Steps between C-alpha positions, in 0.01 A plus 500: 500500500201267497464510877505880497229495234260313730547747784496833323187495280269544801647845565428606141126425523456672835667816371302518175151454651323708762491316833150399610439630854306258719414778746345712225304202371366429849381861535335485158328170575357628829360804320374347176418134555126465425446234767637735764291790371190283518564393860587860598154602383348202679674608822373857467147369439520279810607797712209705364258230621597552866305827529206344317483214748489726807233739372127484563261442216359817346182630670169498319262792464152481360158653456174311536167641379178367656127510420523636145156522336457282192392794291836671572686244286768540372590793729587345840516829688154622401262493795700239690425497871843408641867533400771320701869593484748253650869435560605136551836351603622143544731474804723189523547340840809639681816309405388390154656790312826474695520129413432578134767771513752259654430245228537761225820639652652152532404431139670824391815406695493151350474646149790733573718209611396303192625795297835491679521125443433555131778762495742234628378251241532749213852591614595133521360435152684806371828392654459145371444631147794741541731217606367280219598780261842514668545128439389497138720802422798318651415190298494713184830656602662161562357368175655790306834449675496130422407555136810716462703247694375215280596695188849518644486125554400449135798714398738312731373160380539611137860609556579177684355305209704701248829417674407134540447514877119486497206320345229622267238363740629749758405784265158347439440450872588863572270619220218284637549648846491848348172426318351371824602822676349716225169314529507528880562873465183541293298309760644717776389815318144365493525412869620854572194645325268288716672609822494866397131470418430363848696781664322763290162348589571537872597863434184557291713585198467387141614134486761569231652811660881460503677467832857576600782280616492345846831583664707244686342408832699514819288440809579334828237395752601441861468141608188538709345210685138391496468594868600858414251535214207311653373780730554762229283306255222443753501871582549651154340268242213696348292189426504409871396853596218486247376170642512640853277786385276242332459329838416836658247572226326166547492546877342843454241348267433231761450769763262682267299184429455446875378857536241434232301323774434844646224714349551806287280800564291709268403852615247722328392857572184621324315833470128478412348794316122477547368709212136500612575612856753710684600212728832398345715258702814286485582140588800277573537131413767255619527155340742210548597198291446155652798280398395219738164448339456126427482559125818715489732377777648222283649760268703659780600171664633368169692824444677459835592140415629608159723770646633265770612263224647791304713594802632144528567494126694828519706372794584178314598699191735707715663187645539354151662821372721515808629148433550580131688818589743315725554237230564767236750675727689176562484397133620838373773519763639159401493596131674832567781334690534208255518725195735739679740210555468397134572854379820514705602150392463569128650849521806417709572138408316333212526772232869584562589130489299442181663800328848383601420155363381652172815711462730205560295281263523765225877511540522120499289471185703761314815298570336171405502360854123443531196423288251760381228314690677587825498866395125485438445336840704772671304769316169342602614489862560877493165554330305292752679645802419855388139415427471328837654804668249742352217258574614490863510882512148519358370239747682677784333832426159342430515317834578833667183643347308196626646553848392865496145401412492223761620730780308805379807725505780580257856389566610834645200512735572146617865591562397800711263289711741211555783722625 
């Protein structure tokens, strides 16, 4: 009866509470997470800057009044002898706007990839919190099961003492264990509130909004090798794509800084209205900037040097992220496989053996063939093996989430690519 009690309470909880769907939470997080909303707006703003970068400056129009008699003040058009109307436009040297456009486009693409990288991070954080909730709910479940079990132990020890086959200290030991379990249960409820608050924060909900029950997790990941996942990570990891676009952006800015050596043009067309005569006329003016003037050339030379260093910096950042990506893939892969082995070991071997030991120890104690201390040790073995099992499940799923972030693809996408 006691063994059946340990197994069956988990079904009761899962039937009474509404299961918490991870898929629905992921959809909600992608829609409502404020960090993601912020970066979405940042991405849209970066894309809007592309057209700005490739457009000419606005033209200037003006009117100039000449030779206004002093006595006409403050009316500038009274008896003036000449009125000039002009249209003026700054024209950048060919290639400058295209370089600015390339830099802006690469920046927009980089921002977009940063958004996708943040999506992966938010999903990993969400899954980690979800699996933490799974673990603390199972701890609460096991604690409740063991409180009921320990009450049975108190009852058994009392009956053994009444018939002269037990000791009073056995009753006291069982009651002490029960008190310890009750206190642990209160601490677990507080831990559950903290985990739920974290999950709600990721979802942009109220921190104290109640959450449902995390159903039992059954997931199996193929035993991929590092060689299989390495090319996928280098191709799909959003952070690497973002850093590639950062290199492109800095190269475009370097190209632009080199083009700054070439002069920009200023064109002006003017119509002169000669009020005192009928000989109106028009004029054209072309002007150029002189970047290589001795007092201004240092500005452009330093800009080229700065952008050359920025390109090298961006390339080194990419190599650093590439190395970190490969490490994270290997690290997550090892953790997935290690925890997968632990899950199978506890599920198929350790827990069944511990429960069998507990059942035989209960029977032996009831017939006076063993000490109560042995019964407590057997009970603790079942308790620890179950806690270790659920911890291994949580670590197994969390390491899967880490693997997804490291590769830049979810498990199903990886499986499709590896086939």
